[in-house]
N, C-alpha and C positions, 0 to 999 in steps of 0.2 A: 633703465637697466635693472634697478633694484626690484621693481615690480615683476620683471621677467623671472626672477629667482623665487618669487612667491614667499616672502618672509611672513611669519605669523602676524606681524604688525609693522606697518609703516605709516608715516604721516608727514604732512607739511605743517610748518608753524612759522610765525613771524615774531621777532623780538618785540615788536610794537604791541603785541597782545600777550603779555606775560602770563596771565592766568591760563589762557589756552595752552601756551607752551608748557607750563608747569604740569597741567593735567595730562598732556600727551607724554611727557617724560615719565611721569609717575606710572601711567598706563603701560608704557613700553617696558618698564622694569618688571612688570608682573608676568610677562610672557617668557616661556621657555624657548630658547633658540634665538637666532639673530633678529634684531629689530632695527629700524632705521627711521630717523626723523630728519627731514630736509628743512633747515631753518633759514629764513630770509633775515639777513642782518645788514641793513643799509650801510654803505661805506662812504662817509663824507668826502675823503680825498679822491676816491675812484669815481664816485658818481658826480662829484663836483657840486656840492651844495653845502650850506652852513651847518656846522655840527649840531646846533640847537634844534635843527629840524629833523633829526634822526627818527624820532618816534613818529612824527607826522609823515615822513617819507614811507615808512613801513605801512602805516594805515592807508596812505594813498595807493600803495601797490595793491593792497587787498580790495579797497573800495572801487578801484578802476578795473579790477579783474586780472591785472597783470600777475598777481600771485593768488592762487586759490588755496584756501585752507581746507584740508580734507584728511580723512583717516582711511586706511585699508586694513581691515581686521579679518584674517583668514580669507582674503580675497574679496570681501564685501566692502564696498566704498560707501563712506558717509561724508557728504560735503558739510563743512562747518556752517553755523548760522550766519557768521559774518560774511562769508562768501555767497551764501544763498541770498542774503539781503542785497549784496553788491550786484549780483547778476540780475535781480529783479529791477533794480534801479541803480546802475553804475554811475559813478561820477565821470565827467568827461576825461578821456584818456590824457588829454593835454594837461589837465590839472596835475597829473602824475609826472608827465614828461617835462613840462616847462621849467620847474625849479632845478632841474638837473643839467649841469653844464655838459655832461656827456651826450645829451640829446640836442645840444645847440645846433641849429641848422637842419634838423630833421625835416624832410619834406612831407607834404600831404599824402603822397603815394605810400611812403613807408609807414606813416601813421595808420593808414587804411589796412596795410598788410598786418600790422600789429593788432588792430581791431579784429580782423578776421581770425588771426591765430588765437586770440582770447576767446572768441565765440566758438571756434572749433574745439579748443581745449575744454571749455566748460560743457559743451554738448557731449563730448566723449565721456567726461566724468559723470555728468547727469545720467547718461545712458547706462553706465556701469552701476551707478547707485540704484537705478530702477530695476536692475536684474535681481531676481530672488536669491 
């Protein structure tokens, strides 16, 4: 929805990567007009995992491809290095899903649906990044 309004700057970030998050917040503040940063902040009670695994859960989200780190600056997409590395060699999606109680009982069919959505999302972002 935000991208449809074409703000001068928008990005995704994850609390598990604080340097990346800080860089994006700092960059967003340099733009005139509205900017937006969508931040993944894992929730232990909602996701049903141990609190001490919060940073790990954020990193697993990125490394599995469930959360893609990217920036869109004046319409130009740039995928972050963490997400590019993850898409070249993603960790098994189950490594991200299994520690979370909210996914207890998820069947193979739904895991495959998630895998396909991850692939489609990344392909769309990669195609946007490739545009001049």
